[in-house]
All heavy atoms as a GROMACS GRO file, in nm:
protein
  522
    1MET      N    1  -0.678  16.130  -3.110
    1MET     CA    2  -0.591  16.120  -3.225
    1MET      C    3  -0.612  15.986  -3.293
    1MET      O    4  -0.619  15.882  -3.228
    1MET     CB    5  -0.446  16.137  -3.182
    1MET     CG    6  -0.349  16.119  -3.293
    1MET     SD    7  -0.180  16.134  -3.234
    1MET     CE    8  -0.123  16.258  -3.344
    2LEU      N    9  -0.622  15.985  -3.423
    2LEU     CA   10  -0.639  15.863  -3.499
    2LEU      C   11  -0.506  15.790  -3.512
    2LEU      O   12  -0.404  15.850  -3.537
    2LEU     CB   13  -0.693  15.894  -3.638
    2LEU     CG   14  -0.833  15.954  -3.646
    2LEU    CD1   15  -0.864  15.993  -3.790
    2LEU    CD2   16  -0.935  15.856  -3.594
    3SER      N   17  -0.512  15.658  -3.497
    3SER     CA   18  -0.389  15.581  -3.517
    3SER      C   19  -0.376  15.552  -3.667
    3SER      O   20  -0.474  15.537  -3.738
    3SER     CB   21  -0.392  15.451  -3.438
    3SER     OG   22  -0.483  15.362  -3.495
    4LYS      N   23  -0.254  15.544  -3.711
    4LYS     CA   24  -0.227  15.513  -3.852
    4LYS      C   25  -0.189  15.367  -3.862
    4LYS      O   26  -0.090  15.324  -3.806
    4LYS     CB   27  -0.115  15.601  -3.905
    4LYS     CG   28  -0.152  15.747  -3.909
    4LYS     CD   29  -0.036  15.829  -3.962
    4LYS     CE   30  -0.071  15.975  -3.962
    4LYS     NZ   31   0.039  16.057  -4.011
    5GLN      N   32  -0.272  15.293  -3.934
    5GLN     CA   33  -0.242  15.152  -3.955
    5GLN      C   34  -0.238  15.126  -4.105
    5GLN      O   35  -0.325  15.170  -4.179
    5GLN     CB   36  -0.345  15.062  -3.890
    5GLN     CG   37  -0.312  14.915  -3.907
    5GLN     CD   38  -0.416  14.824  -3.847
    5GLN    OE1   39  -0.534  14.850  -3.857
    5GLN    NE2   40  -0.370  14.718  -3.783
    6LEU      N   41  -0.138  15.054  -4.146
    6LEU     CA   42  -0.124  15.016  -4.285
    6LEU      C   43  -0.188  14.879  -4.305
    6LEU      O   44  -0.160  14.786  -4.230
    6LEU     CB   45   0.025  15.010  -4.323
    6LEU     CG   46   0.059  14.959  -4.463
    6LEU    CD1   47   0.004  15.056  -4.568
    6LEU    CD2   48   0.208  14.942  -4.477
    7THR      N   49  -0.274  14.868  -4.405
    7THR     CA   50  -0.335  14.740  -4.440
    7THR      C   51  -0.289  14.703  -4.580
    7THR      O   52  -0.300  14.782  -4.673
    7THR     CB   53  -0.488  14.748  -4.436
    7THR    OG1   54  -0.530  14.784  -4.304
    7THR    CG2   55  -0.550  14.613  -4.472
    8ILE      N   56  -0.236  14.582  -4.593
    8ILE     CA   57  -0.187  14.532  -4.721
    8ILE      C   58  -0.271  14.411  -4.759
    8ILE      O   59  -0.285  14.318  -4.680
    8ILE     CB   60  -0.038  14.494  -4.713
    8ILE    CG1   61   0.045  14.615  -4.676
    8ILE    CG2   62   0.008  14.431  -4.844
    8ILE    CD1   63   0.189  14.583  -4.644
    9VAL      N   64  -0.326  14.412  -4.880
    9VAL     CA   65  -0.404  14.300  -4.930
    9VAL      C   66  -0.321  14.227  -5.036
    9VAL      O   67  -0.274  14.289  -5.132
    9VAL     CB   68  -0.538  14.347  -4.990
    9VAL    CG1   69  -0.618  14.228  -5.043
    9VAL    CG2   70  -0.620  14.424  -4.887
   10ILE      N   71  -0.304  14.097  -5.017
   10ILE     CA   72  -0.226  14.016  -5.111
   10ILE      C   73  -0.320  13.911  -5.171
   10ILE      O   74  -0.358  13.816  -5.103
   10ILE     CB   75  -0.109  13.946  -5.040
   10ILE    CG1   76  -0.021  14.046  -4.966
   10ILE    CG2   77  -0.028  13.864  -5.140
   10ILE    CD1   78   0.082  13.982  -4.876
   11PRO      N   79  -0.360  13.929  -5.297
   11PRO     CA   80  -0.440  13.825  -5.362
   11PRO      C   81  -0.350  13.708  -5.400
   11PRO      O   82  -0.240  13.727  -5.451
   11PRO     CB   83  -0.497  13.894  -5.486
   11PRO     CG   84  -0.408  14.010  -5.511
   11PRO     CD   85  -0.339  14.045  -5.382
   12THR      N   86  -0.395  13.586  -5.371
   12THR     CA   87  -0.312  13.469  -5.399
   12THR      C   88  -0.392  13.356  -5.463
   12THR      O   89  -0.512  13.342  -5.439
   12THR     CB   90  -0.248  13.413  -5.270
   12THR    OG1   91  -0.351  13.369  -5.181
   12THR    CG2   92  -0.160  13.515  -5.202
   13TYR      N   93  -0.324  13.278  -5.541
   13TYR     CA   94  -0.372  13.148  -5.589
   13TYR      C   95  -0.247  13.065  -5.619
   13TYR      O   96  -0.171  13.097  -5.710
   13TYR     CB   97  -0.459  13.161  -5.714
   13TYR     CG   98  -0.503  13.024  -5.763
   13TYR    CD1   99  -0.597  12.951  -5.692
   13TYR    CD2  100  -0.444  12.967  -5.874
   13TYR    CE1  101  -0.634  12.825  -5.733
   13TYR    CE2  102  -0.481  12.840  -5.916
   13TYR     CZ  103  -0.576  12.769  -5.845
   13TYR     OH  104  -0.612  12.643  -5.885
   14ASN      N  105  -0.226  12.965  -5.538
   14ASN     CA  106  -0.109  12.877  -5.551
   14ASN      C  107   0.021  12.957  -5.554
   14ASN      O  108   0.104  12.940  -5.643
   14ASN     CB  109  -0.122  12.787  -5.673
   14ASN     CG  110  -0.228  12.681  -5.656
   14ASN    OD1  111  -0.268  12.650  -5.544
   14ASN    ND2  112  -0.276  12.627  -5.765
   15GLU      N  113   0.039  13.040  -5.455
   15GLU     CA  114   0.158  13.125  -5.444
   15GLU      C  115   0.253  13.075  -5.335
   15GLU      O  116   0.329  13.152  -5.279
   15GLU     CB  117   0.118  13.270  -5.415
   15GLU     CG  118   0.033  13.334  -5.522
   15GLU     CD  119   0.107  13.354  -5.653
   15GLU    OE1  120   0.231  13.366  -5.652
   15GLU    OE2  121   0.040  13.357  -5.757
   16GLY      N  122   0.249  12.947  -5.307
   16GLY     CA  123   0.335  12.891  -5.203
   16GLY      C  124   0.483  12.918  -5.224
   16GLY      O  125   0.557  12.932  -5.128
   17LYS      N  126   0.526  12.926  -5.350
   17LYS     CA  127   0.667  12.952  -5.380
   17LYS      C  128   0.708  13.094  -5.343
   17LYS      O  129   0.825  13.122  -5.320
   17LYS     CB  130   0.693  12.933  -5.529
   17LYS     CG  131   0.703  12.789  -5.573
   17LYS     CD  132   0.715  12.776  -5.723
   17LYS     CE  133   0.847  12.823  -5.776
   17LYS     NZ  134   0.862  12.796  -5.920
   18TYR      N  135   0.612  13.186  -5.337
   18TYR     CA  136   0.646  13.328  -5.327
   18TYR      C  137   0.593  13.398  -5.202
   18TYR      O  138   0.640  13.506  -5.168
   18TYR     CB  139   0.593  13.404  -5.449
   18TYR     CG  140   0.634  13.340  -5.579
   18TYR    CD1  141   0.545  13.267  -5.653
   18TYR    CD2  142   0.765  13.351  -5.624
   18TYR    CE1  143   0.584  13.206  -5.772
   18TYR    CE2  144   0.805  13.291  -5.742
   18TYR     CZ  145   0.713  13.219  -5.815
   18TYR     OH  146   0.753  13.159  -5.931
   19ILE      N  147   0.498  13.339  -5.132
   19ILE     CA  148   0.432  13.411  -5.023
   19ILE      C  149   0.528  13.440  -4.907
   19ILE      O  150   0.523  13.548  -4.848
   19ILE     CB  151   0.305  13.337  -4.975
   19ILE    CG1  152   0.221  13.426  -4.884
   19ILE    CG2  153   0.338  13.205  -4.908
   19ILE    CD1  154   0.157  13.542  -4.953
   20ALA      N  155   0.619  13.349  -4.877
   20ALA     CA  156   0.714  13.374  -4.767
   20ALA      C  157   0.803  13.494  -4.800
   20ALA      O  158   0.822  13.582  -4.717
   20ALA     CB  159   0.799  13.250  -4.741
   21ARG      N  160   0.855  13.497  -4.921
   21ARG     CA  161   0.941  13.608  -4.962
   21ARG      C  162   0.865  13.741  -4.953
   21ARG      O  163   0.920  13.841  -4.909
   21ARG     CB  164   0.991  13.586  -5.103
   21ARG     CG  165   1.085  13.696  -5.150
   21ARG     CD  166   1.125  13.683  -5.294
   21ARG     NE  167   1.175  13.549  -5.325
   21ARG     CZ  168   1.201  13.507  -5.447
   21ARG    NH1  169   1.183  13.585  -5.550
   21ARG    NH2  170   1.246  13.385  -5.468
   22THR      N  171   0.740  13.738  -4.994
   22THR     CA  172   0.658  13.859  -4.990
   22THR      C  173   0.639  13.906  -4.846
   22THR      O  174   0.655  14.024  -4.816
   22THR     CB  175   0.521  13.832  -5.055
   22THR    OG1  176   0.542  13.792  -5.190
   22THR    CG2  177   0.433  13.956  -5.051
   23LEU      N  178   0.605  13.815  -4.756
   23LEU     CA  179   0.581  13.853  -4.617
   23LEU      C  180   0.709  13.901  -4.549
   23LEU      O  181   0.707  13.997  -4.472
   23LEU     CB  182   0.519  13.736  -4.541
   23LEU     CG  183   0.379  13.695  -4.590
   23LEU    CD1  184   0.335  13.568  -4.519
   23LEU    CD2  185   0.280  13.809  -4.567
   24TYR      N  186   0.822  13.836  -4.576
   24TYR     CA  187   0.949  13.881  -4.519
   24TYR      C  188   0.986  14.021  -4.572
   24TYR      O  189   1.039  14.104  -4.498
   24TYR     CB  190   1.062  13.783  -4.550
   24TYR     CG  191   1.060  13.659  -4.465
   24TYR    CD1  192   1.060  13.533  -4.524
   24TYR    CD2  193   1.060  13.666  -4.326
   24TYR    CE1  194   1.059  13.417  -4.448
   24TYR    CE2  195   1.057  13.552  -4.249
   24TYR     CZ  196   1.057  13.427  -4.310
   24TYR     OH  197   1.055  13.313  -4.234
   25ALA      N  198   0.958  14.046  -4.698
   25ALA     CA  199   0.988  14.178  -4.755
   25ALA      C  200   0.903  14.286  -4.690
   25ALA      O  201   0.952  14.397  -4.662
   25ALA     CB  202   0.965  14.177  -4.906
   26ILE      N  203   0.778  14.257  -4.663
   26ILE     CA  204   0.692  14.354  -4.596
   26ILE      C  205   0.744  14.381  -4.455
   26ILE      O  206   0.754  14.495  -4.411
   26ILE     CB  207   0.546  14.304  -4.592
   26ILE    CG1  208   0.487  14.304  -4.732
   26ILE    CG2  209   0.462  14.391  -4.499
   26ILE    CD1  210   0.355  14.230  -4.744
   27ALA      N  211   0.780  14.274  -4.384
   27ALA     CA  212   0.829  14.289  -4.246
   27ALA      C  213   0.960  14.364  -4.240
   27ALA      O  214   0.990  14.431  -4.140
   27ALA     CB  215   0.844  14.152  -4.181
   28ALA      N  216   1.041  14.358  -4.345
   28ALA     CA  217   1.171  14.424  -4.346
   28ALA      C  218   1.161  14.575  -4.366
   28ALA      O  219   1.257  14.647  -4.343
   28ALA     CB  220   1.260  14.365  -4.455
   29GLN      N  221   1.046  14.622  -4.411
   29GLN     CA  222   1.029  14.765  -4.435
   29GLN      C  223   1.026  14.839  -4.301
   29GLN      O  224   0.968  14.792  -4.205
   29GLN     CB  225   0.899  14.793  -4.510
   29GLN     CG  226   0.891  14.728  -4.644
   29GLN     CD  227   1.000  14.777  -4.739
   29GLN    OE1  228   1.018  14.896  -4.755
   29GLN    NE2  229   1.071  14.684  -4.798
   30SER      N  230   1.085  14.955  -4.298
   30SER     CA  231   1.080  15.035  -4.175
   30SER      C  232   0.940  15.092  -4.158
   30SER      O  233   0.872  15.124  -4.254
   30SER     CB  234   1.182  15.148  -4.181
   30SER     OG  235   1.152  15.234  -4.288
   31GLY      N  236   0.896  15.101  -4.035
   31GLY     CA  237   0.766  15.160  -4.007
   31GLY      C  238   0.650  15.064  -4.025
   31GLY      O  239   0.537  15.107  -4.039
   32THR      N  240   0.677  14.934  -4.026
   32THR     CA  241   0.568  14.839  -4.042
   32THR      C  242   0.529  14.773  -3.911
   32THR      O  243   0.479  14.662  -3.909
   32THR     CB  244   0.602  14.731  -4.146
   32THR    OG1  245   0.722  14.665  -4.103
   32THR    CG2  246   0.618  14.788  -4.284
   33SER      N  247   0.549  14.842  -3.801
   33SER     CA  248   0.515  14.782  -3.672
   33SER      C  249   0.363  14.774  -3.653
   33SER      O  250   0.316  14.690  -3.579
   33SER     CB  251   0.577  14.862  -3.558
   33SER     OG  252   0.529  14.995  -3.561
   34ASP      N  253   0.288  14.858  -3.720
   34ASP     CA  254   0.143  14.856  -3.707
   34ASP      C  255   0.081  14.826  -3.844
   34ASP      O  256   0.016  14.909  -3.904
   34ASP     CB  257   0.092  14.989  -3.653
   34ASP     CG  258  -0.053  14.980  -3.607
   34ASP    OD1  259  -0.101  14.869  -3.585
   34ASP    OD2  260  -0.117  15.086  -3.595
   35VAL      N  261   0.105  14.703  -3.891
   35VAL     CA  262   0.059  14.665  -4.023
   35VAL      C  263  -0.035  14.544  -4.011
   35VAL      O  264  -0.014  14.457  -3.929
   35VAL     CB  265   0.176  14.633  -4.119
   35VAL    CG1  266   0.255  14.515  -4.072
   35VAL    CG2  267   0.128  14.612  -4.260
   36LYS      N  268  -0.139  14.545  -4.091
   36LYS     CA  269  -0.230  14.431  -4.100
   36LYS      C  270  -0.220  14.380  -4.243
   36LYS      O  271  -0.226  14.457  -4.338
   36LYS     CB  272  -0.373  14.472  -4.068
   36LYS     CG  273  -0.472  14.358  -4.083
   36LYS     CD  274  -0.610  14.388  -4.027
   36LYS     CE  275  -0.677  14.501  -4.096
   36LYS     NZ  276  -0.818  14.517  -4.057
   37ILE      N  277  -0.205  14.249  -4.256
   37ILE     CA  278  -0.195  14.188  -4.388
   37ILE      C  279  -0.316  14.098  -4.408
   37ILE      O  280  -0.348  14.015  -4.324
   37ILE     CB  281  -0.066  14.106  -4.402
   37ILE    CG1  282   0.056  14.197  -4.385
   37ILE    CG2  283  -0.061  14.034  -4.536
   37ILE    CD1  284   0.188  14.123  -4.378
   38ILE      N  285  -0.382  14.117  -4.521
   38ILE     CA  286  -0.494  14.033  -4.558
   38ILE      C  287  -0.450  13.949  -4.677
   38ILE      O  288  -0.411  14.003  -4.781
   38ILE     CB  289  -0.617  14.117  -4.596
   38ILE    CG1  290  -0.662  14.199  -4.476
   38ILE    CG2  291  -0.730  14.027  -4.647
   38ILE    CD1  292  -0.771  14.300  -4.507
   39ILE      N  293  -0.454  13.817  -4.660
   39ILE     CA  294  -0.424  13.726  -4.770
   39ILE      C  295  -0.557  13.679  -4.826
   39ILE      O  296  -0.631  13.606  -4.760
   39ILE     CB  297  -0.338  13.608  -4.724
   39ILE    CG1  298  -0.204  13.658  -4.670
   39ILE    CG2  299  -0.317  13.509  -4.838
   39ILE    CD1  300  -0.115  13.549  -4.613
   40ALA      N  301  -0.588  13.726  -4.946
   40ALA     CA  302  -0.712  13.689  -5.014
   40ALA      C  303  -0.681  13.570  -5.104
   40ALA      O  304  -0.630  13.586  -5.214
   40ALA     CB  305  -0.766  13.807  -5.094
   41ASP      N  306  -0.711  13.452  -5.055
   41ASP     CA  307  -0.672  13.330  -5.124
   41ASP      C  308  -0.788  13.276  -5.208
   41ASP      O  309  -0.900  13.262  -5.159
   41ASP     CB  310  -0.628  13.226  -5.023
   41ASP     CG  311  -0.573  13.102  -5.088
   41ASP    OD1  312  -0.493  13.116  -5.181
   41ASP    OD2  313  -0.611  12.991  -5.047
   42ALA      N  314  -0.760  13.246  -5.333
   42ALA     CA  315  -0.861  13.194  -5.426
   42ALA      C  316  -0.861  13.041  -5.425
   42ALA      O  317  -0.848  12.977  -5.528
   42ALA     CB  318  -0.836  13.248  -5.566
   43ARG      N  319  -0.870  12.984  -5.305
   43ARG     CA  320  -0.875  12.839  -5.285
   43ARG      C  321  -0.755  12.766  -5.344
   43ARG      O  322  -0.768  12.673  -5.424
   43ARG     CB  323  -1.006  12.783  -5.338
   43ARG     CG  324  -1.124  12.843  -5.268
   43ARG     CD  325  -1.252  12.784  -5.316
   43ARG     NE  326  -1.361  12.862  -5.256
   43ARG     CZ  327  -1.476  12.811  -5.225
   43ARG    NH1  328  -1.501  12.685  -5.246
   43ARG    NH2  329  -1.569  12.888  -5.172
   44SER      N  330  -0.639  12.811  -5.303
   44SER     CA  331  -0.516  12.748  -5.349
   44SER      C  332  -0.514  12.599  -5.316
   44SER      O  333  -0.568  12.557  -5.214
   44SER     CB  334  -0.395  12.814  -5.282
   44SER     OG  335  -0.382  12.947  -5.323
   45THR      N  336  -0.451  12.523  -5.402
   45THR     CA  337  -0.438  12.379  -5.379
   45THR      C  338  -0.297  12.341  -5.335
   45THR      O  339  -0.268  12.223  -5.317
   45THR     CB  340  -0.474  12.301  -5.508
   45THR    OG1  341  -0.389  12.344  -5.614
   45THR    CG2  342  -0.619  12.323  -5.545
   46ASP      N  343  -0.212  12.441  -5.316
   46ASP     CA  344  -0.077  12.414  -5.266
   46ASP      C  345  -0.071  12.456  -5.119
   46ASP      O  346  -0.171  12.461  -5.051
   46ASP     CB  347   0.030  12.485  -5.351
   46ASP     CG  348   0.025  12.636  -5.341
   46ASP    OD1  349  -0.068  12.690  -5.275
   46ASP    OD2  350   0.112  12.703  -5.397
   47ASN      N  351   0.046  12.488  -5.070
   47ASN     CA  352   0.064  12.520  -4.928
   47ASN      C  353   0.066  12.671  -4.900
   47ASN      O  354   0.122  12.712  -4.799
   47ASN     CB  355   0.192  12.454  -4.877
   47ASN     CG  356   0.313  12.491  -4.960
   47ASN    OD1  357   0.302  12.567  -5.057
   47ASN    ND2  358   0.428  12.437  -4.926
   48THR      N  359   0.006  12.750  -4.983
   48THR     CA  360   0.005  12.896  -4.964
   48THR      C  361  -0.048  12.933  -4.826
   48THR      O  362   0.011  13.013  -4.754
   48THR     CB  363  -0.082  12.963  -5.072
   48THR    OG1  364  -0.027  12.934  -5.200
   48THR    CG2  365  -0.088  13.113  -5.053
   49ARG      N  366  -0.161  12.877  -4.788
   49ARG     CA  367  -0.225  12.911  -4.660
   49ARG      C  368  -0.135  12.876  -4.542
   49ARG      O  369  -0.114  12.958  -4.452
   49ARG     CB  370  -0.358  12.839  -4.648
   49ARG     CG  371  -0.432  12.871  -4.519
   49ARG     CD  372  -0.565  12.798  -4.513
   49ARG     NE  373  -0.548  12.653  -4.512
   49ARG     CZ  374  -0.535  12.581  -4.400
   49ARG    NH1  375  -0.536  12.639  -4.283
   49ARG    NH2  376  -0.520  12.451  -4.407
   50LEU      N  377  -0.082  12.756  -4.540
   50LEU     CA  378   0.002  12.713  -4.428
   50LEU      C  379   0.128  12.798  -4.414
   50LEU      O  380   0.168  12.834  -4.304
   50LEU     CB  381   0.039  12.565  -4.443
   50LEU     CG  382  -0.077  12.467  -4.435
   50LEU    CD1  383  -0.028  12.326  -4.467
   50LEU    CD2  384  -0.142  12.473  -4.299
   51ILE      N  385   0.191  12.827  -4.526
   51ILE     CA  386   0.312  12.910  -4.523
   51ILE      C  387   0.278  13.050  -4.473
   51ILE      O  388   0.347  13.105  -4.388
   51ILE     CB  389   0.379  12.916  -4.662
   51ILE    CG1  390   0.433  12.778  -4.699
   51ILE    CG2  391   0.491  13.020  -4.664
   51ILE    CD1  392   0.483  12.767  -4.840
   52GLY      N  393   0.171  13.107  -4.525
   52GLY     CA  394   0.130  13.241  -4.482
   52GLY      C  395   0.104  13.248  -4.333
   52GLY      O  396   0.148  13.340  -4.264
   53GLU      N  397   0.033  13.148  -4.281
   53GLU     CA  398   0.003  13.146  -4.138
   53GLU      C  399   0.128  13.129  -4.054
   53GLU      O  400   0.146  13.196  -3.952
   53GLU     CB  401  -0.096  13.034  -4.108
   53GLU     CG  402  -0.235  13.062  -4.160
   53GLU     CD  403  -0.330  12.944  -4.143
   53GLU    OE1  404  -0.284  12.833  -4.107
   53GLU    OE2  405  -0.450  12.965  -4.167
   54SER      N  406   0.218  13.039  -4.094
   54SER     CA  407   0.338  13.015  -4.013
   54SER      C  408   0.434  13.134  -4.017
   54SER      O  409   0.491  13.170  -3.914
   54SER     CB  410   0.409  12.887  -4.057
   54SER     OG  411   0.461  12.900  -4.187
   55ILE      N  412   0.450  13.197  -4.132
   55ILE     CA  413   0.538  13.314  -4.141
   55ILE      C  414   0.478  13.430  -4.062
   55ILE      O  415   0.549  13.502  -3.992
   55ILE     CB  416   0.562  13.356  -4.288
   55ILE    CG1  417   0.628  13.243  -4.366
   55ILE    CG2  418   0.644  13.484  -4.296
   55ILE    CD1  419   0.765  13.204  -4.318
   56GLY      N  420   0.348  13.449  -4.072
   56GLY     CA  421   0.282  13.554  -3.996
   56GLY      C  422   0.301  13.536  -3.847
   56GLY      O  423   0.332  13.631  -3.775
   57PHE      N  424   0.287  13.412  -3.799
   57PHE     CA  425   0.309  13.383  -3.658
   57PHE      C  426   0.453  13.410  -3.619
   57PHE      O  427   0.481  13.472  -3.517
   57PHE     CB  428   0.272  13.237  -3.628
   57PHE     CG  429   0.290  13.199  -3.486
   57PHE    CD1  430   0.198  13.239  -3.390
   57PHE    CD2  431   0.400  13.124  -3.446
   57PHE    CE1  432   0.215  13.204  -3.256
   57PHE    CE2  433   0.418  13.088  -3.314
   57PHE     CZ  434   0.325  13.129  -3.218
   58GLU      N  435   0.546  13.365  -3.702
   58GLU     CA  436   0.690  13.385  -3.676
   58GLU      C  437   0.725  13.533  -3.665
   58GLU      O  438   0.802  13.573  -3.578
   58GLU     CB  439   0.770  13.321  -3.788
   58GLU     CG  440   0.919  13.346  -3.780
   58GLU     CD  441   0.991  13.296  -3.904
   58GLU    OE1  442   0.945  13.200  -3.968
   58GLU    OE2  443   1.096  13.355  -3.934
   59LEU      N  444   0.669  13.613  -3.755
   59LEU     CA  445   0.700  13.756  -3.757
   59LEU      C  446   0.616  13.839  -3.661
   59LEU      O  447   0.644  13.956  -3.640
   59LEU     CB  448   0.682  13.811  -3.899
   59LEU     CG  449   0.772  13.752  -4.007
   59LEU    CD1  450   0.732  13.804  -4.143
   59LEU    CD2  451   0.917  13.785  -3.977
   60GLY      N  452   0.514  13.780  -3.605
   60GLY     CA  453   0.426  13.853  -3.516
   60GLY      C  454   0.342  13.956  -3.590
   60GLY      O  455   0.307  14.060  -3.536
   61VAL      N  456   0.310  13.925  -3.716
   61VAL     CA  457   0.234  14.016  -3.800
   61VAL      C  458   0.088  13.974  -3.796
   61VAL      O  459   0.055  13.855  -3.798
   61VAL     CB  460   0.285  14.011  -3.947
   61VAL    CG1  461   0.202  14.097  -4.038
   61VAL    CG2  462   0.430  14.055  -3.952
   62ASN      N  463   0.000  14.072  -3.791
   62ASN     CA  464  -0.144  14.047  -3.790
   62ASN      C  465  -0.190  14.008  -3.930
   62ASN      O  466  -0.204  14.093  -4.015
   62ASN     CB  467  -0.216  14.174  -3.741
   62ASN     CG  468  -0.364  14.156  -3.730
   62ASN    OD1  469  -0.417  14.044  -3.738
   62ASN    ND2  470  -0.434  14.265  -3.712
   63ILE      N  471  -0.211  13.878  -3.952
   63ILE     CA  472  -0.252  13.830  -4.084
   63ILE      C  473  -0.394  13.774  -4.074
   63ILE      O  474  -0.423  13.692  -3.988
   63ILE     CB  475  -0.158  13.721  -4.137
   63ILE    CG1  476  -0.020  13.781  -4.166
   63ILE    CG2  477  -0.214  13.656  -4.262
   63ILE    CD1  478   0.078  13.684  -4.225
   64LYS      N  479  -0.477  13.820  -4.162
   64LYS     CA  480  -0.612  13.768  -4.176
   64LYS      C  481  -0.619  13.696  -4.309
   64LYS      O  482  -0.558  13.740  -4.406
   64LYS     CB  483  -0.717  13.881  -4.174
   64LYS     CG  484  -0.713  13.968  -4.051
   64LYS     CD  485  -0.764  13.893  -3.933
   64LYS     CE  486  -0.767  13.985  -3.812
   64LYS     NZ  487  -0.776  13.915  -3.688
   65ARG      N  488  -0.695  13.590  -4.317
   65ARG     CA  489  -0.704  13.513  -4.439
   65ARG      C  490  -0.850  13.506  -4.483
   65ARG      O  491  -0.938  13.478  -4.404
   65ARG     CB  492  -0.650  13.374  -4.417
   65ARG     CG  493  -0.648  13.288  -4.540
   65ARG     CD  494  -0.588  13.152  -4.510
   65ARG     NE  495  -0.647  13.088  -4.394
   65ARG     CZ  496  -0.758  13.015  -4.397
   65ARG    NH1  497  -0.823  12.998  -4.508
   65ARG    NH2  498  -0.803  12.960  -4.287
   66PHE      N  499  -0.872  13.535  -4.608
   66PHE     CA  500  -1.005  13.524  -4.666
   66PHE      C  501  -0.997  13.431  -4.785
   66PHE      O  502  -0.907  13.443  -4.867
   66PHE     CB  503  -1.056  13.660  -4.712
   66PHE     CG  504  -1.083  13.754  -4.599
   66PHE    CD1  505  -0.988  13.846  -4.559
   66PHE    CD2  506  -1.203  13.749  -4.530
   66PHE    CE1  507  -1.010  13.931  -4.454
   66PHE    CE2  508  -1.226  13.834  -4.424
   66PHE     CZ  509  -1.132  13.926  -4.385
   67GLU      N  510  -1.089  13.338  -4.793
   67GLU     CA  511  -1.094  13.247  -4.908
   67GLU      C  512  -1.217  13.280  -4.991
   67GLU      O  513  -1.321  13.314  -4.937
   67GLU     CB  514  -1.100  13.102  -4.863
   67GLU     CG  515  -0.970  13.055  -4.803
   67GLU     CD  516  -0.971  12.907  -4.772
   67GLU    OE1  517  -1.049  12.833  -4.832
   67GLU    OE2  518  -0.893  12.867  -4.685
   68GLY      N  519  -1.200  13.272  -5.120
   68GLY     CA  520  -1.315  13.301  -5.204
   68GLY      C  521  -1.315  13.219  -5.328
   68GLY      O  522  -1.235  13.140  -5.357
   0.00000   0.00000   0.00000
């Protein structure tokens, strides 16, 4: 049987003000126990990356980060 996993891609550039709210909103949804979040960061110069990593760790969410 195939497992169902939800993958969410969030493109970001200097989204430090909003990334925590976004990640908490995703975690609050029912049925998101098997979710992978990809943060596609366009080389932000603010704290987007650090906030994303710390919130992901706090929530126990599988977050991958790609910079481009």
